[in-house]
MIMI-243578 format. One record per residue (C-alpha): residue in one letter; x, y, z; residue number from 1. Coordinates in pm, whole numbers. Layout:
SITE  bator    east   north      up  lose
SITE      a       X       Y       Z   NUM
...
***
This chain:
SITE  bator    east   north      up  lose
SITE      m   -1695   -2809   -6683     1
SITE      k   -1366   -2694   -6541     2
SITE      k   -1098   -2647   -6804     3
SITE      e    -749   -2781   -6749     4
SITE      n    -586   -2473   -6905     5
SITE      i    -700   -2125   -6997     6
SITE      k    -541   -1932   -7281     7
SITE      i    -594   -1555   -7260     8
SITE      k    -529   -1352   -7573     9
SITE      t    -465    -977   -7549    10
SITE      k    -531    -781   -7867    11
SITE      l    -414    -438   -7970    12
SITE      n    -679    -212   -8118    13
SITE      i    -668    -161   -8494    14
SITE      n    -491     170   -8507    15
SITE      k    -137     296   -8469    16
SITE      t    -194     439   -8120    17
SITE      k     -32     243   -7843    18
SITE      v    -295     136   -7592    19
SITE      g     -65     -36   -7340    20
SITE      k    -170    -399   -7373    21
SITE      t     189    -528   -7343    22
SITE      s     245    -300   -7043    23
SITE      l     -56    -461   -6875    24
SITE      i      99    -806   -6904    25
SITE      m     440    -691   -6780    26
SITE      s     286    -499   -6489    27
SITE      l      98    -812   -6385    28
SITE      v     416   -1022   -6384    29
SITE      s     658    -774   -6226    30
SITE      e     402    -586   -6014    31
SITE      e     556    -260   -6133    32
SITE      f     531     -43   -6442    33
SITE      p     807    -131   -6692    34
SITE      d    1054     136   -6801    35
SITE      e    1101     -30   -7139    36
SITE      v     819    -208   -7320    37
SITE      p     888    -450   -7608    38
SITE      l     658    -473   -7910    39
SITE      r     525    -804   -7780    40
SITE      a     554    -988   -7449    41
SITE      e     652   -1353   -7442    42
SITE      e     380   -1602   -7350    43
SITE      i     322   -1597   -6974    44
SITE      t     201   -1898   -6773    45
SITE      i      34   -1835   -6439    46
SITE      p      52   -2154   -6227    47
SITE      a    -269   -2308   -6097    48
SITE      d    -170   -2267   -5731    49
SITE      v    -167   -1886   -5750    50
SITE      t    -508   -1845   -5915    51
SITE      p    -842   -1846   -5731    52
SITE      e    -986   -2110   -5966    53
SITE      r    -681   -2338   -5942    54
SITE      v    -643   -2351   -6320    55
SITE      p    -320   -2275   -6507    56
SITE      t    -356   -1968   -6727    57
SITE      h    -155   -1878   -7038    58
SITE      i    -143   -1511   -7142    59
SITE      v     -56   -1461   -7509    60
SITE      d      30   -1116   -7645    61
SITE      y     -13   -1003   -8008    62
SITE      s     174    -742   -8208    63
SITE      e      70    -622   -8552    64
SITE      a     427    -513   -8614    65
SITE      q     575    -859   -8558    66
SITE      q     295   -1101   -8647    67
SITE      s      87   -1173   -8955    68
SITE      d    -290   -1201   -8994    69
SITE      e    -247   -1579   -9029    70
SITE      q     -73   -1594   -8693    71
SITE      l    -351   -1383   -8546    72
SITE      y    -612   -1623   -8678    73
SITE      q    -425   -1922   -8532    74
SITE      e    -401   -1757   -8192    75
SITE      i    -769   -1663   -8193    76
SITE      s    -868   -2021   -8276    77
SITE      k    -672   -2145   -7971    78
SITE      a    -789   -1875   -7728    79
SITE      n   -1042   -1941   -7452    80
SITE      v   -1096   -1569   -7393    81
SITE      i    -982   -1253   -7572    82
SITE      c    -904    -921   -7403    83
SITE      i    -954    -620   -7631    84
SITE      v    -750    -330   -7499    85
SITE      y    -827      34   -7575    86
SITE      s    -700     360   -7432    87
SITE      v    -956     553   -7225    88
SITE      n    -786     884   -7312    89
SITE      n    -803     825   -7689    90
SITE      k   -1142     876   -7852    91
SITE      k   -1038     708   -8180    92
SITE      s    -917     405   -7988    93
SITE      i   -1260     370   -7826    94
SITE      e   -1444     424   -8155    95
SITE      k   -1255     141   -8327    96
SITE      v   -1355    -116   -8063    97
SITE      s   -1671    -203   -8262    98
SITE      l   -1470    -257   -8581    99
SITE      l   -1230    -488   -8401   100
SITE      l   -1519    -679   -8243   101
SITE      n   -1668    -751   -8585   102
SITE      v   -1333    -877   -8714   103
SITE      l   -1278   -1103   -8413   104
SITE      i   -1626   -1253   -8428   105
SITE      l   -1583   -1327   -8799   106
SITE      l   -1240   -1484   -8746   107
SITE      s   -1342   -1700   -8452   108
SITE      c   -1470   -2047   -8544   109
SITE      h   -1633   -2086   -8202   110
SITE      r   -1793   -1854   -7951   111
SITE      v   -1515   -1694   -7746   112
SITE      p   -1593   -1464   -7452   113
SITE      l   -1454   -1113   -7489   114
SITE      i   -1330    -870   -7223   115
SITE      l   -1310    -498   -7299   116
SITE      v   -1014    -340   -7122   117
SITE      g    -993      37   -7084   118
SITE      n    -627     108   -7006   119
SITE      k    -454     433   -6895   120
SITE      s    -727     529   -6649   121
SITE      d    -458     724   -6461   122
SITE      l    -456     982   -6743   123
SITE      v    -824    1082   -6718   124
SITE      e   -1061    1185   -6444   125
SITE      h   -1373    1050   -6614   126
SITE      s   -1487     696   -6702   127
SITE      s   -1530     560   -7052   128
SITE      m   -1814     329   -6943   129
SITE      e   -2087     557   -7074   130
SITE      t   -1937     532   -7423   131
SITE      i   -1861     160   -7398   132
SITE      l   -2199      50   -7257   133
SITE      p   -2388      68   -7593   134
SITE      i   -2116    -149   -7749   135
SITE      m   -2147    -403   -7468   136
SITE      n   -2523    -422   -7516   137
SITE      q   -2475    -480   -7890   138
SITE      y   -2246    -784   -7859   139
SITE      s   -2353   -1078   -7644   140
SITE      e   -1997   -1217   -7660   141
SITE      i   -1874    -936   -7432   142
SITE      e   -1860   -1061   -7074   143
SITE      t   -1754    -740   -6900   144
SITE      c   -1551    -421   -6925   145
SITE      v   -1267    -333   -6689   146
SITE      e   -1096       5   -6659   147
SITE      c    -739     -22   -6537   148
SITE      s    -396     136   -6536   149
SITE      a     -72     -45   -6610   150
SITE      k     118     250   -6464   151
SITE      n     -32     256   -6114   152
SITE      l    -134    -116   -6122   153
SITE      k    -503     -37   -6083   154
SITE      n    -727    -342   -6151   155
SITE      i    -446    -539   -6319   156
SITE      s    -495    -864   -6128   157
SITE      e    -873    -810   -6143   158
SITE      l    -854    -790   -6522   159
SITE      f    -702   -1135   -6556   160
SITE      y    -930   -1275   -6286   161
SITE      y   -1228   -1160   -6493   162
SITE      a   -1073   -1322   -6798   163
SITE      q   -1052   -1653   -6611   164
SITE      k   -1404   -1606   -6485   165
SITE      a   -1534   -1546   -6837   166
SITE      v   -1409   -1892   -6936   167
SITE      l   -1507   -2088   -6627   168
SITE      h   -1826   -1899   -6542   169
SITE      p   -1955   -1735   -6862   170
SITE      t   -2252   -1502   -6843   171
SITE      g   -2373   -1564   -7199   172
SITE      p   -2547   -1900   -7146   173
SITE      l   -2719   -1775   -6830   174
SITE      y   -2842   -1423   -6889   175
SITE      s   -2967   -1187   -7156   176
SITE      p   -2853    -829   -7081   177
SITE      e   -3094    -693   -7342   178
SITE      e   -3395    -856   -7174   179
SITE      k   -3243    -824   -6826   180
SITE      e   -3352   -1176   -6739   181
SITE      m   -3221   -1531   -6737   182
SITE      k   -3229   -1726   -7060   183
SITE      p   -3488   -2005   -7106   184
SITE      s   -3225   -2280   -7098   185
SITE      c   -3095   -2152   -6766   186
SITE      i   -3446   -2130   -6622   187
SITE      k   -3514   -2485   -6739   188
SITE      a   -3198   -2619   -6573   189
SITE      l   -3260   -2436   -6245   190
SITE      t   -3623   -2550   -6243   191
SITE      r   -3506   -2912   -6263   192
SITE      i   -3264   -2847   -5977   193
SITE      f   -3546   -2694   -5772   194
SITE      k   -3772   -2995   -5831   195
SITE      i   -3498   -3239   -5731   196
SITE      s   -3425   -3035   -5419   197
SITE      d   -3793   -3017   -5324   198
SITE      l   -3794   -3352   -5144   199
SITE      d   -4159   -3345   -5039   200
SITE      n   -4283   -3201   -5371   201
SITE      d   -4480   -2920   -5207   202
SITE      g   -4342   -2652   -5439   203
SITE      i   -4139   -2492   -5158   204
SITE      l   -3781   -2533   -5041   205
SITE      n   -3795   -2537   -4662   206
SITE      d   -3494   -2483   -4439   207
SITE      n   -3410   -2853   -4418   208
SITE      e   -3420   -2891   -4797   209
SITE      l   -3205   -2582   -4847   210
SITE      n   -2945   -2712   -4605   211
SITE      f   -2958   -3073   -4727   212
SITE      f   -2880   -2979   -5084   213
SITE      q   -2613   -2733   -4975   214
SITE      v   -2726   -2446   -5187   215
SITE      r   -2569   -2229   -4920   216
SITE      a   -2308   -2089   -5157   217
SITE      v   -2599   -1912   -5320   218
SITE      f   -2713   -1746   -5002   219
SITE      f   -2371   -1656   -4868   220
SITE      s   -2303   -1480   -5198   221
SITE      c   -2627   -1292   -5163   222
SITE      l   -2531   -1178   -4815   223
SITE      h   -2177   -1080   -4924   224
SITE      t   -2023   -1325   -4681   225
SITE      q   -1789   -1615   -4728   226
SITE      t   -1900   -1884   -4972   227
SITE      c   -1895   -2217   -4795   228
SITE      f   -2024   -2563   -4882   229
SITE      n   -2086   -2855   -4645   230
SITE      i   -2165   -2633   -4345   231
SITE      p   -2537   -2582   -4261   232
SITE      l   -2659   -2225   -4264   233
SITE      a   -2747   -2066   -3933   234
SITE      p   -3122   -1995   -3893   235
SITE      q   -3060   -1619   -3908   236
SITE      a   -2866   -1654   -4234   237
SITE      l   -3160   -1840   -4389   238
SITE      e   -3397   -1569   -4272   239
SITE      d   -3174   -1299   -4420   240
SITE      v   -3185   -1476   -4756   241
SITE      k   -3563   -1505   -4750   242
SITE      n   -3593   -1140   -4647   243
SITE      v   -3398   -1038   -4958   244
SITE      v   -3655   -1225   -5168   245
SITE      r   -3953   -1085   -4972   246
SITE      k   -3835    -730   -5032   247
SITE      n   -3823    -781   -5408   248
SITE      m   -4126   -1000   -5485   249
SITE      s   -4452   -1095   -5318   250
SITE      d   -4465   -1462   -5417   251
SITE      g   -4100   -1559   -5369   252
SITE      v   -4150   -1689   -5016   253
SITE      k   -4442   -1905   -4904   254
SITE      d   -4495   -2082   -4571   255
SITE      n   -4148   -1960   -4473   256
SITE      g   -3988   -2143   -4766   257
SITE      l   -3854   -2046   -5109   258
SITE      t   -4087   -2090   -5405   259
SITE      l   -3961   -2162   -5755   260
SITE      k   -4003   -1793   -5841   261
SITE      g   -3799   -1697   -5537   262
SITE      f   -3530   -1951   -5623   263
SITE      l   -3502   -1818   -5979   264
SITE      f   -3503   -1459   -5855   265
SITE      l   -3204   -1527   -5630   266
SITE      h   -3003   -1663   -5919   267
SITE      t   -3101   -1366   -6135   268
SITE      l   -2980   -1142   -5855   269
SITE      f   -2644   -1320   -5833   270
SITE      i   -2588   -1286   -6207   271
SITE      q   -2684    -919   -6208   272
SITE      r   -2442    -858   -5922   273
SITE      g   -2160   -1028   -6113   274
SITE      r   -2166   -1337   -5891   275
SITE      h   -2266   -1580   -6164   276
SITE      e   -1997   -1824   -6047   277
SITE      t   -2246   -1907   -5770   278
SITE      t   -2507   -2014   -6023   279
SITE      w   -2246   -2208   -6220   280
SITE      t   -2138   -2390   -5904   281
SITE      v   -2494   -2511   -5852   282
SITE      l   -2544   -2599   -6220   283
SITE      r   -2224   -2800   -6244   284
SITE      r   -2298   -2973   -5918   285
SITE      f   -2613   -3103   -6086   286
SITE      g   -2431   -3220   -6399   287
SITE      y   -2457   -2929   -6645   288
SITE      d   -2192   -2819   -6896   289
SITE      d   -2121   -2474   -7044   290
SITE      d   -2412   -2515   -7287   291
SITE      l   -2649   -2601   -7001   292
SITE      e   -2681   -2960   -7117   293
SITE      l   -2626   -3253   -6885   294
SITE      t   -2281   -3391   -6958   295
SITE      q   -2220   -3738   -7094   296
SITE      e   -1987   -3801   -6799   297
SITE      y   -2270   -3722   -6560   298
SITE      l   -2540   -3924   -6736   299
SITE      f   -2325   -4218   -6843   300
SITE      p   -2048   -4284   -6588   301
SITE      l   -1796   -4550   -6682   302
SITE      f   -1945   -4890   -6613   303
SITE      k   -1813   -5224   -6738   304
SITE      i   -2004   -5551   -6720   305
SITE      p   -1804   -5876   -6740   306
SITE      p   -1936   -6156   -6964   307
SITE      d   -2216   -6378   -6828   308
SITE      c   -2301   -6125   -6557   309
SITE      t   -2619   -5925   -6513   310
SITE      t   -2699   -5589   -6355   311
SITE      e   -2939   -5522   -6071   312
SITE      l   -3031   -5232   -5846   313
SITE      n   -2886   -5251   -5497   314
SITE      h   -3065   -5186   -5168   315
SITE      n   -2981   -4814   -5155   316
SITE      a   -3108   -4766   -5510   317
SITE      y   -3442   -4924   -5422   318
SITE      l   -3468   -4701   -5114   319
SITE      f   -3403   -4398   -5334   320
SITE      l   -3664   -4504   -5590   321
SITE      q   -3913   -4569   -5311   322
SITE      s   -3861   -4213   -5185   323
SITE      v   -3916   -4079   -5538   324
SITE      f   -4241   -4278   -5564   325
SITE      d   -4363   -4148   -5227   326
SITE      k   -4270   -3794   -5329   327
SITE      y   -4503   -3798   -5631   328
SITE      d   -4781   -4027   -5503   329
SITE      k   -4976   -3729   -5372   330
SITE      d   -5302   -3914   -5296   331
SITE      r   -5117   -4199   -5121   332
SITE      d   -5305   -4470   -5314   333
SITE      c   -4984   -4667   -5388   334
SITE      a   -5024   -4603   -5761   335
SITE      l   -4910   -4326   -5995   336
SITE      s   -5187   -4160   -6192   337
SITE      p   -5102   -4022   -6539   338
SITE      d   -5067   -3672   -6388   339
SITE      e   -4847   -3796   -6104   340
SITE      l   -4628   -3989   -6347   341
SITE      k   -4600   -3683   -6571   342
SITE      d   -4500   -3473   -6270   343
SITE      l   -4232   -3727   -6176   344
SITE      f   -4076   -3715   -6520   345
SITE      k   -4068   -3334   -6543   346
SITE      v   -3700   -3354   -6447   347
SITE      f   -3640   -3559   -6766   348
SITE      p   -3593   -3399   -7110   349
SITE      y   -3844   -3647   -7252   350
SITE      m   -4106   -3897   -7134   351
SITE      p   -3906   -4218   -7076   352
SITE      w   -4196   -4458   -7027   353
SITE      g   -4435   -4525   -7312   354
SITE      p   -4787   -4672   -7288   355
SITE      d   -4644   -5024   -7325   356
SITE      v   -4503   -4999   -6971   357
SITE      n   -4858   -5023   -6833   358
SITE      n   -4878   -5367   -6998   359
SITE      t   -4532   -5470   -6875   360
SITE      v   -4584   -5431   -6500   361
SITE      c   -4864   -5457   -6246   362
SITE      t   -5129   -5185   -6252   363
SITE      n   -5445   -5117   -6054   364
SITE      e   -5798   -5147   -6192   365
SITE      q   -5766   -4801   -6349   366
SITE      g   -5456   -4909   -6537   367
SITE      w   -5222   -4693   -6325   368
SITE      i   -4876   -4824   -6239   369
SITE      t   -4867   -4953   -5882   370
SITE      y   -4581   -4925   -5638   371
SITE      q   -4480   -5282   -5717   372
SITE      g   -4510   -5215   -6090   373
SITE      y   -4301   -4899   -6059   374
SITE      l   -4012   -5084   -5893   375
SITE      s   -4051   -5370   -6141   376
SITE      q   -4007   -5136   -6438   377
SITE      w   -3689   -4993   -6287   378
SITE      t   -3566   -5348   -6230   379
SITE      l   -3642   -5436   -6591   380
SITE      t   -3455   -5132   -6726   381
SITE      t   -3153   -5208   -6509   382
SITE      y   -3145   -5569   -6628   383
SITE      l   -3197   -5505   -7000   384
SITE      d   -3024   -5168   -7049   385
SITE      v   -2812   -5055   -6755   386
SITE      q   -2685   -4748   -6945   387
SITE      r   -3042   -4629   -6984   388
SITE      c   -3096   -4687   -6614   389
SITE      l   -2788   -4479   -6529   390
SITE      e   -2919   -4201   -6752   391
SITE      y   -3260   -4205   -6582   392
SITE      l   -3107   -4202   -6234   393
SITE      g   -2895   -3907   -6344   394
SITE      y   -3204   -3710   -6439   395
SITE      l   -3349   -3783   -6093   396
SITE      g   -3033   -3655   -5924   397
SITE      y   -2939   -3986   -5763   398
SITE      s   -2571   -3909   -5705   399
SITE      i   -2655   -3574   -5543   400
SITE      i   -2932   -3697   -5314   401
SITE      q   -2744   -4012   -5216   402
SITE      e   -2411   -3824   -5196   403
SITE      q   -2237   -4067   -5431   404
SITE      e   -1968   -4004   -5689   405
SITE      s   -2206   -4118   -5964   406
SITE      q   -2523   -4319   -6013   407
SITE      a   -2306   -4622   -6091   408
SITE      a   -2309   -4668   -5712   409
SITE      a   -2674   -4779   -5751   410
SITE      i   -2586   -5086   -5956   411
SITE      t   -2477   -5434   -5849   412
SITE      i   -2304   -5662   -6098   413
SITE      t   -2400   -6022   -6032   414
SITE      r   -2160   -6312   -6019   415
SITE      n   -2087   -6506   -6337   416
SITE      k   -2374   -6748   -6404   417
SITE      r   -2133   -7038   -6456   418
SITE      i   -2001   -6997   -6102   419
SITE      d   -2358   -6992   -5971   420
SITE      l   -2430   -7318   -6152   421
SITE      q   -2111   -7477   -6022   422
SITE      k   -2182   -7377   -5664   423
SITE      k   -2558   -7441   -5705   424
SITE      q   -2640   -7117   -5528   425
SITE      t   -2691   -6756   -5629   426
SITE      q   -2742   -6412   -5479   427
SITE      r   -2918   -6282   -5788   428
SITE      g   -3253   -6111   -5749   429
SITE      v   -3371   -6111   -6112   430
SITE      f   -3432   -6417   -6330   431
SITE      r   -3520   -6418   -6698   432
SITE      c   -3763   -6660   -6858   433
SITE      n   -3795   -6657   -7238   434
SITE      v   -4138   -6763   -7359   435
SITE      l   -4147   -6938   -7699   436
SITE      g   -4432   -7086   -7897   437
SITE      a   -4611   -7085   -8230   438
SITE      r   -4819   -6786   -8332   439
SITE      g   -5148   -6781   -8145   440
SITE      s   -5035   -7033   -7885   441
SITE      g   -5116   -6802   -7592   442
SITE      k   -4778   -6647   -7509   443
SITE      s   -4914   -6294   -7467   444
SITE      g   -5197   -6423   -7250   445
SITE      f   -4946   -6610   -7037   446
SITE      l   -4745   -6290   -6980   447
SITE      q   -5051   -6084   -6894   448
SITE      a   -5189   -6352   -6663   449
SITE      f   -4859   -6340   -6475   450
SITE      l   -4942   -5974   -6404   451
SITE      g   -5286   -6072   -6274   452
SITE      r   -5493   -5971   -6578   453
SITE      n   -5784   -6188   -6686   454
SITE      l   -5902   -6235   -7043   455
SITE      a   -6145   -5942   -7026   456
SITE      r   -5867   -5698   -6932   457
SITE      q   -5634   -5846   -7191   458
SITE      k   -5883   -5782   -7469   459
SITE      r   -5872   -5409   -7389   460
SITE      i   -5498   -5389   -7468   461
SITE      r   -5440   -5206   -7796   462
SITE      e   -5201   -5365   -8044   463
SITE      d   -4977   -5054   -8052   464
SITE      r   -4944   -5071   -7672   465
SITE      k   -4858   -5437   -7652   466
SITE      s   -4549   -5536   -7455   467
SITE      y   -4325   -5835   -7512   468
SITE      y   -4208   -5823   -7152   469
SITE      a   -4374   -5885   -6817   470
SITE      i   -4202   -5850   -6482   471
SITE      s   -4322   -5892   -6127   472
SITE      t   -4212   -6039   -5797   473
SITE      t   -4240   -6397   -5683   474
SITE      y   -4112   -6588   -5383   475
SITE      v   -3843   -6856   -5401   476
SITE      y   -3774   -7040   -5074   477
SITE      g   -3922   -6747   -4884   478
SITE      q   -3713   -6483   -5063   479
SITE      e   -3865   -6221   -5292   480
SITE      k   -3723   -6237   -5646   481
SITE      y   -3809   -6065   -5973   482
SITE      l   -3919   -6289   -6257   483
SITE      l   -3886   -6138   -6604   484
SITE      l   -4088   -6301   -6882   485
SITE      h   -3992   -6224   -7241   486
SITE      e   -4213   -6325   -7532   487
SITE      v   -3995   -6432   -7824   488
SITE      l   -4142   -6384   -8171   489
SITE      p   -4207   -6722   -8340   490
SITE      d   -3930   -6776   -8593   491
SITE      f   -3801   -7129   -8567   492
SITE      e   -3513   -7088   -8812   493
SITE      f   -3374   -6758   -8687   494
SITE      l   -3366   -6754   -8308   495
SITE      s   -3086   -6520   -8200   496
SITE      e   -2844   -6562   -7910   497
SITE      a   -3053   -6310   -7716   498
SITE      d   -3365   -6522   -7777   499
SITE      l   -3188   -6821   -7627   500
SITE      a   -2997   -6649   -7344   501
SITE      c   -3204   -6684   -7028   502
SITE      d   -3231   -6868   -6696   503
SITE      v   -3532   -7078   -6792   504
SITE      v   -3739   -7140   -7107   505
SITE      c   -4116   -7172   -7132   506
SITE      l   -4243   -7353   -7443   507
SITE      v   -4610   -7269   -7485   508
SITE      y   -4859   -7453   -7708   509
SITE      d   -5232   -7413   -7767   510
SITE      i   -5412   -7720   -7635   511
SITE      s   -5693   -7671   -7888   512
SITE      n   -5465   -7642   -8194   513
SITE      p   -5342   -7985   -8317   514
SITE      r   -5031   -7834   -8483   515
SITE      s   -4926   -7605   -8198   516
SITE      f   -4708   -7847   -8000   517
SITE      e   -4496   -7940   -8302   518
SITE      y   -4328   -7597   -8293   519
SITE      c   -4232   -7644   -7926   520
SITE      a   -4088   -7990   -7992   521
SITE      k   -3875   -7869   -8285   522
SITE      v   -3745   -7566   -8093   523
SITE      y   -3653   -7782   -7797   524
SITE      k   -3472   -8045   -8004   525
SITE      k   -3281   -7786   -8210   526
SITE      h   -3183   -7540   -7939   527
SITE      f   -3225   -7689   -7591   528
SITE      l   -3178   -8066   -7617   529
SITE      d   -2814   -8048   -7507   530
SITE      s   -2850   -7725   -7315   531
SITE      k   -2829   -7687   -6938   532
SITE      t   -3111   -7432   -6950   533
SITE      p   -3415   -7575   -6772   534
SITE      c   -3731   -7594   -6987   535
SITE      v   -4099   -7590   -6899   536
SITE      i   -4374   -7691   -7142   537
SITE      i   -4700   -7502   -7089   538
SITE      a   -5033   -7636   -7217   539
SITE      a   -5225   -7310   -7267   540
SITE      k   -5598   -7246   -7319   541
SITE      s   -5693   -7559   -7125   542
SITE      d   -6044   -7418   -7084   543
SITE      l   -6098   -7506   -7453   544
SITE      h   -6155   -7851   -7603   545
SITE      e   -5827   -8046   -7613   546
SITE      a   -5722   -8158   -7962   547
SITE      r   -5491   -8449   -8036   548
SITE      q   -5152   -8305   -8134   549
SITE      y   -5015   -8396   -8481   550
SITE      y   -4679   -8505   -8346   551
SITE      s   -4524   -8848   -8297   552
SITE      l   -4530   -8810   -7918   553
SITE      s   -4788   -8654   -7693   554
SITE      p   -4662   -8354   -7492   555
SITE      l   -4656   -8562   -7174   556
SITE      d   -4467   -8851   -7340   557
SITE      f   -4228   -8599   -7496   558
SITE      c   -4140   -8467   -7149   559
SITE      r   -4094   -8819   -7013   560
SITE      k   -3864   -8914   -7300   561
SITE      h   -3638   -8611   -7278   562
SITE      k   -3654   -8585   -6897   563
SITE      n   -3547   -8219   -6895   564
SITE      p   -3880   -8047   -6971   565
SITE      s   -4142   -8011   -6700   566
SITE      f   -4508   -8016   -6804   567
SITE      y   -4781   -7780   -6678   568
SITE      v   -5140   -7713   -6780   569
SITE      f   -5239   -7346   -6791   570
SITE      h   -5563   -7163   -6866   571
SITE      l   -5696   -6813   -6820   572
***
């Protein structure tokens, strides 16, 4: 990401010959060659408003005559970029560049970009680049080489611009000069960006998609015209871009749109032409840092939840998720097959949904997650773990597609539950029901039946794919709401606050087991007798023979006595 300050270190070559590194600094500041040059220039600060990148830059000189090796080490550890100056008219000065490079790399505790600076170009008629090129190919830390002259001011401002550029837009993470191709991590990041930008998932970026995602900085750079965001490209400009790709590869353009290969080729071209700031602009726009990892700030924007409040997706978030579903539901059967789901999550670094999700939400007869089930799972994640939801939306590019500052704009924080109870009304769209009962009472069957699965389908669920949650929609006074059922493991003595925190409680007992209801009665009396949480007692497995419960009161009499619990009979 953009740095607040850049510290540039200039370094004299390791020999007694003066190479003019202090003269370079003084020529930059005074815009004329100095008559008298001190052993070392004072630290220079270039204000942000006079630099193209709008970042303050500190130029620090070094003198072997005045400073110790310890001071050198300290300066190197603080530097963002190091300029190694040699004299183009001194063969020994050029030869000792490699020695100095080895010393600097050993001294540096972190990877620092290096700029080779060939000074005194006014004294020779030939270039030193032929000699320097093998050295550049040997050290990946070297960003570029600039030949300049402090005397006639040739390339002085360009030198320090390249130094800034090496910090803000480094080549190293993007491109391998030895292989002459982009690095795998860069290809991976750009592939994700391509997939997000490909709104209809046809493997091609058409003109509308190119304009919508404002990748126009890329194409203006390619055409050597002004870089400009937020202004749609003219049709001819788009054609010029595609023609560049057509001339260089046969499969870069298809159906008059850019393929992934064409998209990657363009970025390779920018980097090779020294316009890698274009690629960095795109990468950072999509949340990447200097190591081509999505930043924590991008994935996890600041988001605070007050006590007794819950988190839900808002209307715009659901519209976005609907568009993502439609994008990957290629056969339009309103369900995501395993291949379609895998394709959807290719923009994630890992598969976020395990096999238990298929037993948490509604699926079709083939066990594929339906449209309703897909939205339900997103609703569940938002309710239980909003940070995880923010992360997932970040992978999908929510803030970019929806043109929001962050994916936090997708989340609604509900009103405090106590206020809802006082006013006896709520705007919440998700309600949690904790399901408690003795082992074998039918809790899991109750959850699966809520998702529309009969006993035969339930028996096919493997133990390692079992889910303790079930979520689907229901209607309350004509309004669609999400009901989240959570099966609580039967442990009468050690129910946690999370086990008890819910909107409603279901106490389930097995009608055929004479000792099953006793657990429900004890849980109710210990945890919910004086609670305002509404309770429902469910008589499960009513298709079996009803046994007399070994408890002082029958379930129905228990409900009548305590008034709070409601009583329902349930069977599969």
